[in-house]
Each structure stands twice: as C-alpha cells, then as structure tokens.
C-alpha positions as CSV (number, residue, x, y, z in Angstrom):
1,X,103.2,31.3,-43.0
2,X,101.4,33.5,-40.5
3,X,98.6,34.4,-42.9
4,X,98.0,30.7,-43.8
5,X,97.9,29.7,-40.2
6,X,95.5,32.4,-39.4
7,X,93.1,31.3,-42.2
8,X,93.4,27.7,-41.1
9,X,92.6,28.7,-37.6
10,X,89.6,30.7,-38.8
11,X,88.2,27.8,-40.8
12,X,88.7,25.4,-37.9
13,X,87.0,27.9,-35.6
14,X,84.1,28.1,-38.0
15,X,83.7,24.3,-38.1
16,X,83.8,24.1,-34.4
17,X,81.1,26.9,-34.1
18,X,78.9,25.1,-36.7
19,X,79.2,21.9,-34.8
20,X,78.3,23.4,-31.5
21,X,75.3,25.2,-33.2
22,X,74.0,21.9,-34.6
23,X,74.4,20.1,-31.3
24,X,72.5,22.9,-29.5
25,X,69.7,22.8,-32.1
26,X,69.4,19.0,-31.8
27,X,69.2,19.3,-28.0
28,X,66.4,21.9,-28.1
29,X,64.2,20.0,-30.6
30,X,62.0,17.4,-28.9
31,X,62.1,14.0,-30.4
32,X,58.8,12.1,-30.9
33,X,60.5,9.0,-29.8
34,X,60.7,10.3,-26.3
35,X,56.9,10.6,-25.8
36,X,55.3,8.3,-28.4
37,X,56.2,4.9,-26.8
38,X,54.8,6.0,-23.5
39,X,51.5,7.3,-25.0
40,X,51.1,4.4,-27.3
41,X,52.0,1.9,-24.6
42,X,49.4,3.3,-22.3
43,X,46.7,3.3,-24.9
44,X,47.7,-0.2,-26.1
45,X,47.5,-1.4,-22.6
46,X,44.1,0.2,-22.0
47,X,42.7,-1.4,-25.2
48,X,44.2,-4.7,-24.4
49,X,42.7,-4.6,-21.0
50,X,39.3,-3.6,-22.4
51,X,39.4,-6.5,-24.9
52,X,40.3,-8.9,-22.2
53,X,37.3,-7.8,-20.1
54,X,34.9,-8.0,-23.0
55,X,36.1,-11.4,-23.9
56,X,35.8,-12.6,-20.4
57,X,32.2,-11.2,-20.1
58,X,31.3,-12.8,-23.5
59,X,32.7,-16.2,-22.3
60,X,30.8,-15.9,-19.0
61,X,27.6,-15.3,-20.9
62,X,28.1,-18.0,-23.4
63,X,28.8,-20.7,-20.7
64,X,25.0,-20.9,-20.0
65,X,23.1,-22.8,-22.6
66,X,19.3,-23.0,-22.0
67,X,17.8,-26.4,-22.4
68,X,14.4,-27.9,-22.2
69,X,15.0,-28.6,-18.5
70,X,15.5,-24.9,-18.0
71,X,12.3,-24.1,-19.7
72,X,10.5,-26.6,-17.6
73,X,11.9,-25.2,-14.4
74,X,10.9,-21.7,-15.4
75,X,7.3,-22.9,-16.0
76,X,6.9,-24.2,-12.4
77,X,6.8,-27.6,-10.8
78,X,4.2,-28.8,-13.4
79,X,5.4,-29.8,-16.8
80,X,4.2,-28.0,-19.8
81,X,1.7,-29.5,-22.3
82,X,3.2,-30.7,-25.5
83,X,1.7,-29.0,-28.6
84,X,3.0,-31.8,-30.9
85,X,4.1,-35.3,-30.6
86,X,2.8,-37.7,-28.0
87,X,0.2,-36.3,-25.5
88,X,1.7,-35.8,-22.0
89,X,-1.4,-34.9,-20.0
90,X,-0.9,-38.0,-17.9
91,X,2.5,-36.6,-16.9
92,X,0.8,-33.4,-15.7
93,X,-1.6,-35.4,-13.6
94,X,1.2,-37.5,-12.1
95,X,3.1,-34.3,-11.3
96,X,0.0,-32.8,-9.6
97,X,-0.5,-35.9,-7.5
98,X,3.2,-35.8,-6.4
99,X,3.0,-32.1,-5.6
100,X,-0.2,-32.5,-3.6
101,X,1.3,-35.2,-1.4
102,X,4.1,-32.9,-0.1
103,X,2.4,-29.6,0.0
104,X,-0.5,-27.8,1.6
105,X,-3.9,-27.5,-0.1
106,X,-3.3,-23.8,-0.5
107,X,0.0,-24.4,-2.2
108,X,-1.5,-27.1,-4.4
109,X,-4.3,-24.8,-5.5
110,X,-1.9,-22.0,-6.3
111,X,0.3,-24.2,-8.4
112,X,-2.6,-25.7,-10.3
113,X,-4.2,-22.3,-10.8
114,X,-1.0,-20.8,-12.3
115,X,-0.7,-23.8,-14.6
116,X,-4.3,-23.6,-15.6
117,X,-4.3,-19.9,-16.3
118,X,-1.4,-20.4,-18.8
119,X,-3.4,-22.8,-21.0
120,X,-6.8,-21.2,-20.4
121,X,-5.4,-18.0,-21.9
122,X,-3.8,-19.8,-24.8
123,X,-7.1,-21.6,-25.5
124,X,-9.2,-18.4,-25.3
125,X,-6.8,-16.6,-27.7
126,X,-6.8,-19.4,-30.3
127,X,-10.6,-19.6,-30.1
128,X,-11.1,-15.8,-30.5
129,X,-8.6,-15.6,-33.3
130,X,-10.4,-18.4,-35.3
131,X,-13.7,-16.6,-34.9
132,X,-12.3,-13.3,-36.0
133,X,-10.5,-14.9,-39.0
134,X,-13.7,-16.6,-40.1
135,X,-15.8,-13.4,-39.8
136,X,-13.3,-11.3,-41.7
137,X,-12.9,-13.9,-44.4
138,X,-16.7,-13.9,-45.0
139,X,-16.7,-10.1,-45.2
140,X,-13.9,-10.0,-47.6
141,X,-15.5,-12.7,-49.8
142,X,-18.8,-10.7,-50.0
143,X,-17.0,-7.5,-50.7
144,X,-14.9,-9.1,-53.4
145,X,-18.1,-10.5,-55.1
146,X,-19.8,-7.2,-55.0
147,X,-16.8,-5.3,-56.4
148,X,-16.5,-7.8,-59.2
149,X,-20.2,-7.6,-60.0
150,X,-19.9,-3.7,-60.2
151,X,-16.6,-3.6,-62.0
152,X,-16.3,-3.1,-65.7
153,X,-12.7,-4.3,-65.7
154,X,-12.4,-8.1,-65.9
155,X,-8.7,-8.0,-65.2
156,X,-9.2,-6.0,-62.1
157,X,-11.8,-8.5,-61.0
158,X,-9.5,-11.5,-61.5
159,X,-6.7,-9.7,-59.6
160,X,-9.1,-9.2,-56.6
161,X,-10.1,-12.8,-56.7
162,X,-6.5,-13.9,-56.8
163,X,-5.7,-11.8,-53.7
164,X,-8.7,-13.1,-52.0
165,X,-7.8,-16.7,-52.6
166,X,-4.3,-16.1,-51.3
167,X,-5.7,-14.6,-48.1
168,X,-8.1,-17.5,-47.7
169,X,-5.2,-20.0,-47.9
170,X,-3.2,-18.0,-45.2
171,X,-6.4,-17.8,-43.0
172,X,-6.9,-21.6,-43.4
173,X,-3.5,-22.3,-42.3
174,X,-3.8,-20.1,-39.2
175,X,-7.2,-21.6,-38.3
176,X,-5.7,-25.1,-38.7
177,X,-3.0,-24.2,-36.3
178,X,-5.5,-22.8,-33.8
179,X,-7.7,-25.9,-34.1
180,X,-4.7,-28.2,-33.4
181,X,-3.8,-26.2,-30.3
182,X,-7.4,-26.4,-29.1
183,X,-7.4,-30.1,-29.7
184,X,-4.4,-30.4,-27.5
185,X,-5.4,-28.1,-24.7
186,X,-9.1,-28.8,-24.2
187,X,-8.9,-32.7,-23.7
188,X,-6.0,-32.2,-21.3
189,X,-7.9,-29.8,-19.2
190,X,-10.9,-32.1,-19.1
191,X,-8.7,-34.9,-18.0
192,X,-7.3,-32.8,-15.2
193,X,-10.7,-31.6,-14.2
194,X,-11.8,-35.2,-13.7
195,X,-8.7,-35.9,-11.6
196,X,-9.5,-32.8,-9.4
197,X,-13.1,-34.1,-8.8
198,X,-11.9,-37.6,-8.0
199,X,-9.6,-36.1,-5.4
200,X,-12.2,-33.8,-3.9
201,X,-10.4,-30.7,-5.1
202,X,-13.3,-28.5,-6.1
203,X,-11.9,-25.4,-7.8
204,X,-14.7,-23.1,-9.0
205,X,-12.2,-21.3,-11.3
206,X,-11.3,-24.5,-13.2
207,X,-13.7,-24.3,-16.1
208,X,-12.8,-25.6,-19.6
209,X,-13.8,-23.3,-22.4
210,X,-16.1,-24.5,-25.1
211,X,-16.4,-23.3,-28.7
212,X,-18.8,-20.4,-27.8
213,X,-16.8,-19.2,-24.8
214,X,-13.8,-17.0,-25.1
C-alpha cells in the first residue's frame, strides 16, 4: 500500500512538473499575434492614407477640362485665326476695334503686335518649309535619274524610283498643307493692315510677307 501510494505520488508530481514546464515555455516564447496586428495596422493605415491623398489629387487635377474658351483666353484678348472652316478675320478686326476703344494706344499696339508676331512666324515657317521641300525634291529627282542612268541593275533603279515617288507624294501633302495655311494667314493680315491704315494706326512692323520673303 505504501509503495503503490509512493509511485502514484511520483507520477502525479511528474505530471505537475511537466505542466509547469510547458506553461513556462509558452510564456517565454513571443507570439506573432502580439506584434503583427499593430505593425500591419500601421502599414495598412499609411497605405490607405496615401491612396486617399493620391485619389484626391487626381480628382482635383481632373476637375479642370480645357475648352476652346481656355485656349482663346491663353492667346490674349484677340481671337485666333481659324485654319479651317469659315474665315474669322472679321472677328479679329472687331475685337481690335473693341479693345482700342477701352485701352491706350500703347496697349493697343502691344496687343496687336503680339497677335501679329504669332501669325507672321507661322507664315514665315510655312513659306520656308515649302521652299526647302521643293529644292530637296528637285535634287533627289536629279540624283535618282543619274543613278538610274549609271546603274546596271534595272531592279535597283525601279526601287529607287518607287522610293522617290513615295517621297514626292509625302512632300506634296506637306506643301499643300503649307499653302492652305498661307492662304488663311496672308489675306487676314492684309485685311487687318487695311483696318490699321483706316484708323491711322501706322505700325512700321506690320508687314505682310510675300512669296519671296521669309
């Protein structure tokens, strides 16, 4: 009886000691659940905040839609010339007349000068480009003819001619665009020049370029 009780007591003591050891080990091992929620919460909060700010900035930028009125305002008090559709040079003259009535001669000249410079530069660029294209096209045509005359390979000659024809079509389209632009700008400038003279506004710088001036 004493021996059995002693053995039972020993087994009970071993169980209790094992339980205490397991409890002590569990208390000493850090659990990831104690730190992870705090870190992930902070990171998630930062990401969410950054996303909200980016969305707000994007929305703020997207609220402004540029229209034709914005473009007109950016070009000054005088309307832009239309490069296609109905001619609007009369609108420009009317705007100049209205502006002159409420501003000083110096202010009027500055506004007209700024408007004129814009289209004078466009006209000069179109004229110069057309001359350069025409010159280069003539040179390429002559070179292509000479190369074909000297070449002993008919296929190579035909290839050169095909390339030359493609280049000529592209050049013709560009020259047509430039001529249309000149046909819009030059008459409008002449009309405004007449208006200036009729109103005793003698601006020496207001000179309309001709085909040999660029």
